[in-house]
C-alpha positions, 0 to 999 in steps of 0.5 A: 500500500502506497502512502504517497500522494497521488500525482497528477500528470500536468506536464503534457497539458496544453490549452487550445481554447479560452473563454470567459463568462461574467464570473468564470475562466473556461479553458479547453485542453487538447486532451479533451478536458475543460477547466472552469475556475472562478474569475475571483481567483484572478483579480486582474481578470475580475477587474478587467473590462470585457474588451481587455479580457478577450485580448489574450494569447497563448504562452508557448504552445498553450502552456499558459495564457497571457493578457497583455492589457491586464499584465496577467499570466496563468499557466495550465499547470497552475489551473490543473493544480487549483492554484489561485493568483499569488498576487499580494493585496498591496500589488493589486492595489497599486495595479488598480490605482495605476488604472484610474484615469485622471479626472478632467 
């Protein structure tokens, strides 16, 4: 009997399609699986506009996803492992402050 934790094979997982709903990130993988996670796991996506959210590109050959206008990168391995954004509240606050447009 093994007492070691089960290991999830994530190294070969690649994204092939990305979509966002009002409250979820949905990633279809080339192996047929679909991962759906709440947007609140990734505050920059949650605070982004719909226009910013649709402007993404794959990192590598689908190992991750990058949103240039939101400065957000999410790896497929991180999604499969259930890892949320590791951004600190201080960093998020600075980013949100940088997005505020000056009053005219």
